[in-house]
C-alpha positions as CSV (number, residue, x, y, z in Angstrom):
1,M,0.0,-0.1,-0.2
2,G,0.9,3.3,-0.6
3,K,1.9,6.2,1.4
4,T,-1.1,8.5,2.7
5,I,-2.0,11.6,4.6
6,R,-3.9,12.5,7.1
7,L,-6.5,15.3,6.2
8,T,-10.1,16.3,6.8
9,M,-12.1,15.5,4.0
10,A,-12.6,19.4,3.3
11,Q,-8.9,19.7,3.1
12,A,-8.6,16.8,0.6
13,V,-10.7,18.4,-1.3
14,A,-8.7,22.1,-1.4
15,H,-5.7,20.1,-1.8
16,F,-7.1,18.0,-4.6
17,L,-8.7,21.3,-6.4
18,K,-4.9,22.7,-6.3
19,K,-3.3,20.5,-8.4
20,Q,-6.0,20.2,-11.4
21,M,-4.1,22.0,-14.3
22,T,-4.8,22.4,-17.7
23,I,-2.6,23.9,-21.1
24,I,-3.9,26.7,-22.7
25,D,-1.6,28.3,-25.3
26,G,1.4,25.7,-24.6
27,Q,0.9,26.8,-20.9
28,K,0.2,24.8,-18.3
29,Q,-2.1,26.6,-15.8
30,P,-4.5,25.9,-12.7
31,I,-7.7,24.6,-14.2
32,F,-9.6,26.4,-11.3
33,G,-9.0,30.3,-11.3
34,G,-10.5,30.3,-7.6
35,V,-13.2,29.6,-5.0
36,W,-16.1,31.9,-4.6
37,A,-17.2,31.5,-0.8
38,I,-20.0,32.8,1.5
39,F,-19.0,30.7,4.9
40,G,-21.8,29.9,7.0
41,H,-22.6,27.5,9.7
42,G,-22.1,24.3,7.4
43,N,-19.1,24.9,5.7
44,V,-16.9,28.0,7.7
45,A,-15.4,25.3,9.7
46,G,-14.5,23.1,7.5
47,I,-13.9,24.1,3.8
48,G,-13.4,27.8,5.4
49,E,-10.4,26.2,7.3
50,A,-9.4,24.2,4.5
51,L,-9.2,27.0,2.4
52,Y,-7.4,29.3,4.3
53,Q,-4.6,26.7,4.1
54,V,-4.3,26.9,0.3
55,R,-5.4,30.5,-0.1
56,E,-1.5,31.0,-2.1
57,E,-2.0,28.6,-5.1
58,L,-6.4,28.2,-4.9
59,P,-7.4,32.1,-4.1
60,T,-10.8,32.1,-2.4
61,Y,-13.2,35.0,-3.3
62,R,-15.7,36.9,-1.1
63,A,-18.7,37.8,-2.8
64,H,-22.2,39.8,-1.8
65,N,-24.7,36.9,-2.7
66,E,-24.6,33.3,-3.4
67,Q,-26.5,33.4,-6.6
68,G,-24.6,36.5,-8.0
69,M,-20.9,34.8,-7.1
70,A,-22.3,31.3,-8.9
71,H,-23.3,33.6,-11.9
72,A,-19.7,35.1,-11.9
73,A,-18.1,31.9,-11.8
74,I,-20.0,30.6,-14.7
75,A,-19.3,34.3,-16.8
76,Y,-16.0,33.0,-15.8
77,A,-15.7,29.8,-17.3
78,K,-17.6,31.1,-20.5
79,A,-15.1,33.5,-21.2
80,S,-12.6,31.1,-20.8
81,F,-14.3,28.9,-23.1
82,R,-14.6,26.1,-20.6
83,Q,-10.9,25.5,-20.6
84,R,-10.7,27.1,-16.9
85,F,-13.4,27.0,-14.0
86,M,-14.4,27.8,-10.7
87,A,-16.3,26.8,-7.5
88,C,-18.6,27.7,-5.6
89,T,-18.9,27.1,-1.4
90,T,-22.2,28.2,0.9
91,S,-23.4,27.2,4.5
92,I,-26.6,25.0,4.5
93,G,-30.2,26.1,3.9
94,P,-31.1,29.5,2.2
95,G,-27.3,29.7,1.0
96,A,-27.3,26.9,-1.2
97,L,-30.3,27.3,-2.5
98,N,-29.5,30.8,-3.5
99,M,-27.4,29.0,-6.2
100,V,-29.5,26.5,-7.9
101,T,-30.6,29.3,-10.0
102,A,-27.1,29.8,-11.3
103,A,-27.2,25.8,-11.4
104,G,-29.8,26.1,-13.9
105,V,-28.1,28.4,-15.7
106,A,-24.7,26.1,-16.1
107,H,-26.8,23.2,-16.8
108,V,-29.1,24.4,-19.5
109,N,-25.7,26.3,-20.9
110,R,-23.6,23.1,-20.8
111,I,-21.0,25.4,-19.0
112,P,-18.6,23.8,-15.8
113,V,-18.8,25.1,-12.3
114,L,-18.4,22.8,-8.8
115,F,-21.1,24.0,-6.3
116,L,-19.7,22.8,-2.9
117,P,-22.8,23.3,-0.7
118,G,-22.6,22.8,3.1
119,D,-25.1,20.1,4.1
120,V,-26.9,18.9,7.5
121,F,-25.0,16.1,9.7
122,A,-24.1,12.8,8.6
123,N,-24.7,11.4,11.9
124,R,-28.0,13.0,12.5
125,A,-26.7,13.9,16.3
126,P,-27.8,17.3,16.5
127,D,-31.1,17.0,13.9
128,P,-32.6,19.3,13.1
129,V,-30.4,21.9,12.8
130,L,-30.5,25.4,12.1
131,Q,-31.9,25.6,8.2
132,Q,-32.2,21.7,8.0
133,I,-35.3,21.0,5.6
134,E,-37.5,18.2,7.2
135,D,-39.4,16.0,5.0
136,F,-41.7,14.4,6.9
137,G,-41.8,10.9,4.8
138,D,-37.9,10.9,4.0
139,G,-35.2,11.2,6.6
140,T,-32.3,11.6,3.6
141,V,-33.5,14.8,2.3
142,S,-32.2,17.5,2.4
143,A,-32.3,21.4,1.1
144,N,-29.1,20.5,-1.4
145,D,-31.4,17.7,-3.3
146,A,-33.0,20.7,-4.9
147,F,-29.2,20.6,-7.4
148,R,-30.4,16.9,-8.6
149,P,-32.1,18.3,-11.7
150,V,-29.7,20.9,-12.5
151,S,-26.3,19.0,-12.4
152,R,-24.6,17.0,-14.5
153,Y,-23.4,15.1,-11.6
154,F,-24.7,15.1,-8.3
155,D,-23.0,13.6,-4.7
156,R,-23.4,13.7,-1.0
157,I,-20.6,13.0,1.1
158,T,-21.4,11.2,4.4
159,R,-18.2,9.5,4.8
160,P,-14.8,11.3,4.3
161,E,-13.4,8.7,2.0
162,Q,-16.3,9.0,-0.3
163,I,-14.6,12.2,-1.7
164,I,-11.7,10.6,-3.4
165,T,-14.4,9.0,-6.0
166,A,-16.9,11.8,-6.1
167,L,-13.8,14.4,-6.9
168,K,-12.4,12.0,-9.9
169,R,-16.0,12.0,-11.2
170,A,-16.3,15.4,-11.0
171,M,-13.8,16.1,-13.1
172,Q,-14.5,14.2,-15.8
173,V,-17.9,15.9,-15.9
174,L,-16.4,19.2,-15.4
175,T,-13.8,18.6,-18.2
176,D,-15.6,16.6,-20.8
177,P,-17.1,18.3,-23.6
178,L,-20.0,16.0,-23.8
179,D,-20.8,15.7,-20.4
180,C,-20.0,19.4,-19.6
181,G,-22.1,21.4,-17.2
182,P,-22.8,21.9,-13.3
183,V,-21.1,19.2,-10.8
184,T,-22.8,19.0,-6.8
185,L,-21.0,17.6,-4.3
186,S,-23.2,18.1,-0.8
187,L,-20.9,18.5,2.1
188,C,-22.0,17.0,5.3
189,Q,-20.3,19.5,7.8
190,D,-19.6,16.8,10.1
191,V,-18.3,14.9,7.2
192,Q,-15.7,18.2,6.3
193,A,-14.1,18.1,10.1
194,E,-13.5,14.4,9.8
195,A,-10.1,13.0,9.3
196,F,-9.3,10.2,6.7
197,D,-5.7,8.6,5.6
198,Y,-6.1,9.3,2.0
199,P,-3.2,8.3,-0.4
200,E,-1.0,10.9,-1.6
201,S,-1.1,9.7,-5.1
202,F,-4.5,11.3,-4.7
203,F,-2.7,14.8,-4.6
204,E,-0.7,14.3,-7.5
205,E,-0.9,16.9,-10.4
206,H,-3.1,16.0,-13.0
207,V,-3.0,18.3,-16.4
208,W,-6.4,17.6,-17.7
209,T,-6.7,18.2,-21.9
210,T,-9.6,18.7,-24.4
211,R,-10.9,15.8,-25.8
212,R,-11.5,15.8,-29.6
213,P,-13.7,12.4,-30.8
214,Q,-13.6,11.9,-34.4
215,P,-16.1,11.5,-36.9
216,D,-17.6,8.2,-37.4
217,A,-16.8,7.4,-40.9
218,D,-20.3,6.0,-42.3
219,E,-21.9,9.5,-40.9
220,L,-19.0,11.7,-42.4
221,A,-19.6,10.1,-46.0
222,N,-23.1,10.6,-45.7
223,A,-22.8,14.3,-44.6
224,V,-20.4,14.8,-47.4
225,A,-23.3,13.5,-49.8
226,L,-25.4,15.6,-49.1
227,I,-23.4,18.7,-48.9
228,R,-22.3,17.8,-52.5
229,K,-26.1,17.3,-53.6
230,S,-27.3,20.7,-52.3
231,E,-27.8,23.7,-53.7
232,K,-28.7,26.5,-51.2
233,P,-26.5,25.3,-48.0
234,V,-26.3,27.5,-44.5
235,I,-23.9,26.9,-41.9
236,L,-25.3,27.3,-38.5
237,A,-22.6,28.0,-36.0
238,G,-23.2,27.4,-32.0
239,G,-21.7,28.1,-29.1
240,G,-19.9,24.7,-29.5
241,V,-17.6,26.4,-32.7
242,L,-16.0,28.7,-29.7
243,Y,-15.8,26.3,-27.0
244,S,-14.0,23.4,-29.4
245,Q,-11.7,26.7,-30.6
246,A,-12.9,25.7,-34.7
247,T,-13.3,29.4,-35.3
248,K,-10.6,29.4,-37.9
249,E,-11.7,26.0,-39.3
250,L,-15.1,27.3,-39.5
251,T,-14.3,30.9,-41.7
252,A,-11.8,28.7,-43.6
253,F,-14.7,25.9,-44.6
254,A,-17.4,28.8,-45.5
255,E,-14.5,30.4,-47.7
256,A,-13.5,27.3,-49.1
257,H,-17.1,26.2,-50.2
258,G,-18.8,29.3,-50.6
259,I,-21.5,29.0,-47.5
260,P,-23.2,31.8,-45.9
261,V,-22.9,31.6,-41.8
262,V,-25.3,32.5,-39.6
263,V,-25.3,32.3,-35.7
264,T,-27.0,31.5,-32.4
265,Q,-26.9,33.8,-29.6
266,A,-24.3,31.2,-27.8
267,G,-22.5,31.5,-31.5
268,K,-22.0,35.0,-32.1
269,S,-18.5,35.9,-32.5
270,A,-17.7,32.5,-33.9
271,I,-16.9,34.6,-37.3
272,D,-16.1,38.0,-37.8
273,E,-19.2,39.4,-38.7
274,R,-17.2,41.8,-41.1
275,H,-16.3,38.8,-43.5
276,P,-18.6,38.9,-46.5
277,L,-20.5,35.8,-46.1
278,A,-21.1,36.3,-41.7
279,L,-24.6,37.2,-42.3
280,G,-25.0,37.6,-38.5
281,S,-27.7,36.0,-36.0
282,V,-30.9,33.9,-37.1
283,G,-34.0,33.3,-35.9
284,V,-36.5,34.9,-33.7
285,T,-33.7,37.8,-33.1
286,G,-32.2,37.3,-36.8
287,T,-31.2,39.4,-39.3
288,S,-33.3,40.1,-42.3
289,A,-29.9,38.8,-44.1
290,A,-29.7,34.8,-42.2
291,N,-33.5,35.0,-42.0
292,A,-33.7,35.1,-45.8
293,I,-31.1,32.6,-46.6
294,A,-32.2,30.4,-43.8
295,E,-35.7,30.6,-45.3
296,D,-34.8,29.5,-48.4
297,T,-31.8,26.8,-47.7
298,D,-32.4,23.0,-48.8
299,L,-29.2,22.3,-46.2
300,V,-28.6,23.6,-42.7
301,I,-25.2,22.1,-41.3
302,A,-25.7,23.0,-37.7
303,V,-22.5,23.1,-35.8
304,G,-22.3,23.0,-31.9
305,T,-25.9,24.1,-31.5
306,R,-28.8,23.0,-29.4
307,C,-31.0,24.3,-32.0
308,Q,-33.4,26.1,-29.6
309,D,-36.7,27.7,-30.2
310,F,-35.5,31.1,-30.6
311,T,-32.7,29.9,-33.2
312,T,-35.1,27.9,-35.3
313,G,-38.1,30.7,-35.2
314,S,-39.8,27.5,-33.0
315,W,-39.0,25.5,-35.5
316,A,-40.8,27.9,-38.2
317,L,-38.4,29.2,-39.7
318,F,-37.3,26.8,-42.6
319,K,-39.5,27.1,-45.1
320,N,-38.2,24.9,-48.2
321,D,-39.9,21.9,-47.9
322,K,-36.7,20.1,-49.5
323,M,-34.5,21.4,-46.1
324,V,-32.5,18.8,-44.3
325,I,-30.3,19.1,-41.1
326,I,-26.6,17.8,-40.7
327,A,-25.8,18.3,-37.0
328,L,-22.5,18.2,-36.2
329,N,-22.3,18.0,-32.7
330,I,-20.2,16.4,-29.9
331,A,-23.5,15.1,-28.3
332,A,-25.7,12.9,-30.0
333,Y,-28.7,13.8,-28.0
334,D,-28.3,17.1,-29.8
335,A,-27.2,15.5,-32.8
336,L,-30.1,13.8,-33.4
337,K,-32.8,16.3,-33.0
338,H,-35.8,16.9,-35.8
339,D,-34.5,14.1,-37.9
340,S,-31.6,15.9,-38.3
341,H,-28.3,13.5,-39.8
342,P,-25.9,12.9,-37.3
343,L,-22.4,14.0,-37.3
344,V,-21.0,13.2,-33.6
345,T,-17.7,14.7,-33.6
346,D,-15.7,17.6,-32.1
347,A,-16.7,21.0,-33.8
348,R,-13.1,21.7,-35.0
349,E,-12.1,17.8,-36.3
350,G,-15.7,17.6,-37.8
351,L,-15.3,20.5,-39.7
352,K,-11.6,19.8,-41.4
353,A,-12.7,16.2,-41.9
354,L,-15.8,17.8,-43.9
355,G,-13.7,20.2,-45.6
356,A,-11.1,17.1,-46.8
357,G,-14.6,15.3,-48.3
358,L,-15.6,18.4,-49.8
359,A,-12.3,19.2,-51.4
360,G,-12.8,21.1,-54.7
361,W,-16.5,21.6,-54.4
362,R,-18.2,25.0,-54.0
363,A,-22.1,26.1,-53.2
364,P,-23.3,27.5,-56.2
365,A,-22.3,31.2,-56.9
366,S,-25.9,32.6,-56.9
367,L,-26.0,31.1,-53.1
368,A,-23.1,33.9,-52.3
369,E,-24.3,36.3,-54.7
370,Q,-27.7,36.3,-52.7
371,A,-25.9,36.6,-49.2
372,T,-24.0,39.6,-50.7
373,R,-27.4,41.3,-51.8
374,E,-29.1,40.8,-48.1
375,K,-26.4,41.6,-46.2
376,K,-26.3,44.8,-48.1
377,V,-29.9,45.4,-47.5
378,W,-29.7,44.1,-43.7
379,M,-26.6,46.6,-43.1
380,E,-28.4,49.3,-44.2
381,A,-31.1,48.7,-42.0
382,A,-28.9,48.1,-38.7
383,A,-27.2,51.3,-39.8
384,K,-30.4,53.3,-39.1
385,A,-31.7,51.7,-36.5
386,M,-28.2,52.2,-34.8
387,A,-27.9,56.1,-35.1
388,T,-27.6,58.7,-33.0
389,T,-30.8,60.7,-31.8
390,N,-31.8,63.8,-30.2
391,A,-35.1,61.6,-28.6
392,A,-35.6,62.6,-25.3
393,L,-36.2,58.3,-24.6
394,P,-33.9,56.7,-27.1
395,S,-34.3,53.2,-28.2
396,D,-32.3,50.4,-27.2
397,A,-30.8,49.8,-30.7
398,Q,-29.5,53.4,-30.3
399,V,-27.9,53.3,-26.7
400,I,-26.4,49.9,-28.5
401,G,-25.0,52.6,-32.0
402,A,-23.4,54.5,-28.9
403,V,-21.8,51.8,-27.1
404,T,-20.5,50.8,-30.3
405,R,-18.9,53.9,-31.8
406,T,-17.2,54.5,-28.5
407,L,-16.5,50.8,-26.9
408,G,-16.3,48.3,-29.9
409,G,-13.6,46.6,-31.4
410,D,-11.7,43.1,-30.7
411,K,-10.9,44.9,-27.0
412,T,-14.5,45.1,-25.9
413,I,-16.4,41.8,-24.4
414,V,-19.8,43.1,-24.4
415,L,-22.4,41.0,-21.8
416,C,-25.7,40.4,-21.4
417,A,-28.3,38.5,-20.1
418,A,-32.3,38.5,-20.4
419,G,-35.1,41.3,-21.3
420,G,-35.0,43.2,-24.6
421,L,-31.7,44.0,-25.0
422,P,-29.9,40.5,-25.9
423,G,-32.4,40.4,-29.2
424,E,-31.2,43.7,-30.3
425,L,-28.0,43.0,-29.2
426,H,-28.0,39.7,-31.4
427,K,-28.8,41.8,-34.5
428,L,-26.6,44.7,-34.3
429,W,-23.6,43.9,-31.9
430,P,-20.4,43.9,-34.3
431,A,-18.6,40.8,-33.0
432,T,-15.4,40.8,-34.5
433,A,-13.3,38.3,-32.0
434,P,-14.3,34.9,-30.7
435,G,-15.7,35.6,-27.2
436,S,-16.2,39.2,-28.1
437,Y,-20.0,38.8,-27.5
438,H,-21.3,36.7,-24.4
439,M,-24.4,36.3,-24.0
440,E,-26.5,34.1,-21.2
441,Y,-29.5,33.5,-23.5
442,G,-29.8,29.5,-22.7
443,F,-31.8,30.1,-19.1
444,S,-32.5,34.1,-20.1
445,C,-31.8,34.4,-16.7
446,M,-32.3,37.9,-15.3
447,G,-29.7,39.1,-13.1
448,Y,-26.7,37.4,-14.6
449,E,-25.4,40.6,-16.1
450,I,-23.2,42.6,-13.5
451,A,-22.2,39.1,-11.9
452,G,-21.2,37.7,-15.2
453,G,-19.7,40.8,-16.0
454,L,-17.6,40.4,-13.0
455,G,-16.6,36.7,-13.8
456,A,-15.6,37.9,-17.6
457,K,-13.0,40.2,-16.8
458,M,-11.6,37.9,-14.1
459,A,-11.3,35.9,-17.1
460,R,-10.3,38.0,-19.5
461,P,-8.7,40.8,-17.4
462,D,-6.9,42.4,-21.0
463,K,-10.5,42.9,-22.2
464,D,-12.4,46.2,-21.4
465,V,-16.1,44.2,-20.2
466,V,-19.3,46.1,-20.6
467,V,-22.3,45.1,-19.0
468,M,-25.2,46.3,-20.8
469,V,-28.2,45.7,-18.3
470,G,-32.1,47.1,-18.0
471,D,-33.3,48.6,-14.8
472,G,-35.2,45.1,-13.9
473,S,-32.6,42.9,-13.9
474,Y,-30.3,45.3,-12.1
475,M,-33.0,45.5,-9.4
476,M,-33.1,41.5,-9.2
477,L,-29.4,41.6,-8.6
478,N,-26.5,44.4,-8.4
479,S,-24.5,43.2,-5.3
480,E,-21.8,41.9,-7.2
481,L,-21.2,45.5,-8.3
482,A,-19.8,46.0,-5.3
483,T,-17.7,43.4,-5.4
484,S,-16.2,44.2,-8.5
485,V,-14.7,47.2,-7.0
486,M,-13.9,45.3,-4.1
487,L,-11.6,43.3,-6.4
488,G,-10.4,46.3,-8.1
489,L,-11.7,44.6,-11.6
490,K,-13.2,47.4,-13.7
491,L,-16.6,47.2,-15.3
492,T,-18.3,49.5,-17.6
493,V,-22.2,49.3,-17.0
494,I,-24.5,50.7,-19.4
495,L,-28.1,50.8,-17.2
496,L,-30.9,51.5,-19.5
497,D,-34.1,52.4,-17.5
498,N,-37.1,51.8,-19.1
499,R,-39.2,51.7,-16.0
500,G,-40.3,48.3,-16.0
501,Y,-39.9,44.9,-17.8
502,G,-40.2,46.3,-21.3
503,C,-39.9,43.3,-23.3
504,I,-42.2,41.4,-21.2
505,N,-44.5,44.1,-22.0
506,R,-44.1,44.1,-25.7
507,L,-44.6,40.1,-25.6
508,Q,-48.1,40.8,-23.5
509,M,-49.2,43.8,-26.0
510,A,-48.2,41.0,-29.3
511,T,-50.2,38.5,-27.8
512,G,-53.0,40.6,-27.3
513,G,-52.6,41.2,-23.7
514,A,-53.6,44.3,-21.8
515,N,-50.7,46.4,-20.5
516,F,-51.1,44.4,-17.0
517,N,-48.1,44.2,-14.2
518,N,-45.0,45.5,-16.3
519,L,-44.1,48.5,-16.6
520,L,-44.0,50.0,-13.5
521,K,-46.9,52.8,-14.5
522,D,-49.2,49.7,-15.2
523,S,-48.7,47.5,-12.1
524,Y,-50.1,48.1,-8.4
525,H,-48.6,50.8,-6.2
526,E,-49.4,53.6,-3.7
527,V,-46.7,55.6,-4.7
528,M,-45.1,55.6,-8.2
529,P,-41.2,54.2,-7.6
530,D,-38.8,56.9,-8.7
531,I,-35.6,55.1,-8.4
532,D,-32.2,56.7,-8.3
533,F,-30.0,54.6,-9.9
534,R,-26.7,56.7,-10.2
535,A,-27.0,57.2,-6.7
536,H,-27.2,53.5,-5.9
537,A,-24.4,52.7,-7.9
538,A,-22.7,55.3,-6.6
539,S,-23.1,54.1,-3.0
540,M,-21.4,50.5,-3.9
541,G,-18.4,52.6,-4.6
542,A,-18.9,53.0,-8.8
543,V,-18.2,56.1,-10.9
544,A,-21.9,56.8,-11.4
545,V,-23.4,59.1,-13.7
546,K,-26.8,60.0,-15.8
547,V,-27.2,60.9,-18.9
548,A,-30.1,63.0,-20.7
549,S,-29.4,61.9,-24.1
550,I,-27.1,59.5,-26.7
551,A,-24.9,62.3,-27.1
552,E,-24.2,62.4,-23.7
553,L,-24.2,58.9,-23.3
554,E,-21.0,58.8,-25.9
555,Q,-19.4,61.6,-24.1
556,A,-20.1,59.6,-21.2
557,I,-18.5,56.2,-22.0
558,E,-15.6,58.0,-23.5
559,A,-15.2,60.0,-20.2
560,S,-15.1,56.7,-18.5
561,K,-12.4,55.0,-20.3
562,K,-10.2,57.4,-17.9
563,N,-11.6,55.6,-14.7
564,E,-9.7,52.9,-12.4
565,R,-12.7,51.2,-11.1
566,T,-16.8,50.5,-12.0
567,S,-18.1,53.2,-13.9
568,V,-21.9,52.7,-14.1
569,I,-23.9,55.1,-17.0
570,V,-27.8,55.5,-16.8
571,I,-29.6,56.3,-19.4
572,D,-33.8,56.7,-19.8
573,T,-34.9,54.4,-22.5
574,D,-38.3,54.0,-24.6
575,P,-39.9,50.9,-23.6
576,L,-41.4,50.0,-26.6
577,I,-39.4,50.7,-29.3
578,T,-37.7,47.6,-31.0
579,T,-35.8,47.2,-34.4
580,D,-38.4,46.1,-36.9
581,E,-36.3,44.9,-39.9
582,G,-35.2,41.0,-39.4
583,G,-36.8,39.0,-36.5
584,H,-39.2,35.6,-36.8
585,W,-42.3,34.7,-35.3
586,W,-41.6,33.0,-32.0
587,D,-44.3,30.2,-30.2
588,V,-45.8,32.1,-27.6
589,A,-49.1,30.1,-26.7
590,V,-52.0,32.6,-26.7
591,P,-55.4,31.7,-25.1
592,E,-57.8,30.0,-27.2
593,V,-61.0,31.4,-25.5
594,S,-61.0,35.0,-24.4
595,P,-63.2,38.0,-24.1
596,R,-61.0,40.4,-25.0
597,L,-60.7,41.2,-29.1
598,E,-57.5,41.9,-28.9
599,V,-56.4,38.2,-27.5
600,N,-59.0,36.8,-30.5
601,K,-57.5,38.2,-32.9
602,A,-54.0,37.2,-31.8
603,R,-55.1,33.8,-31.7
604,A,-55.8,33.9,-35.4
605,A,-52.7,34.9,-36.2
606,Y,-51.0,32.7,-33.6
607,E,-52.9,29.9,-35.5
608,K,-51.9,30.6,-38.9
609,A,-47.8,30.9,-37.8
610,R,-48.4,27.5,-36.1
611,A,-49.7,26.1,-39.3
612,V,-46.3,26.1,-41.1
613,Q,-44.5,24.8,-38.1
614,R,-42.3,21.6,-38.4
615,I,-43.3,19.1,-35.5
616,G,-41.0,16.1,-34.8
């Protein structure tokens, strides 16, 4: 038997994590960028003491909100293209449950993050402990069971030696391109403090590398044959292109074969949007150019995308009866959706193999010519939408235009999450470099923005991180603004105040609903709220200003470049204006029966739209 070292279970976790490595650009680095921790009973004595012992090798960061710190960890991994990630630890009860929403974000977006919530006593001696959830019919239940459906791997550690197997399984999930997602190791608080003679080999350095599965020969041959006989193919690029670091291969493939490229929310920035074959966003929030090509395509080459309903226009976007899909994806689960022809492989390796099989073949020249015409029309419409204005309440698009003119470029990461801004940014933001567009739109989680900006800045300190957030999301979760100031990590936050949930108000109107409970003016209150967002941001340490026009906004952004800490610029915007050009129908069920004429008209339009929806 080999040598052993006696450690508590919590100490074993800390020493193990610090020894996990990865290779990025030829340089070996710790795979964990650090640990976010809010201590309480259930983790302060065990994990807290253990992290203190390794603080020089595995930094611990203090946050203000458990959900916020988990969002920061998720954004860190996303901005690192899943090559590095972070862990998060909390007390039991509310502290742990505050992370469940973030676990959903990570699960849906397939982002690695390690959750280490404290749990009840395994020995049950002091039951029920403070914050313990008691199930009258199941003595094994704790609050942490809520993590099960939103974790790729879940384990509850009730003996100190169990952590050996659990951590190995956790690392497999966190680093596997197929299984990648959140891992929850629920750590019983008494077990954290129990000692065990762990094998020294458990703490040896381990270097994790990217696994790149090659395509199956038969699936590859089928895909090549389908592409060769197509006349109007289009490449649909998803986030898998970025995570596979296949952006160069994507561009080279499109150029070699004359195929236009459209992008999902997660895939935006997979190709430089200045490229003539890059038509921008597709689907519900798509450009007119991308959607025109997609509607008529006879072959979709879907690379690294799960084909979410916003991407496919709720499967009503593709109008060509002959259309087929080749789903190039590392996950067979995604590659087999909607009768797609699967090509189960790594995105980079799959594009290389397809390129070799298609040597000498190009799509008809008329396709690229159509793409050029459609893109010209779109670019003119986009420029008009983003043009400066003297309006008292500018549109989101006009604010985006101001940010683009002053902060756009390869050195900037624009970050956003929920509401109306993602749709406008998806259409309008000119993404030119991989990762320059960072959107959480898989779970569309309000409150991700500021915490996510912090995580992105931690991952990419060389970039200017611009967070665009509406007043609704800001009110839900803004506490990590103070954390960014505390850590000396500068963000530029553009806060658009449309006085309510403007996006959902527009959706309510589009489905025939009355203006109700979304904008502040349409909700119940005895006193109309008048929130001073500038003063609030300043109270947390940010350099904060409020501007009254697009011209003032541009001046304020220029001035903020000289600030050494997080800057917040507040501007009032119109809650109703969106970019009319582009876009597509989205399936939001309208009531079949209503006493209101507006709803009945919306239902008739809904049934007409559903008639062209692909089922299956």
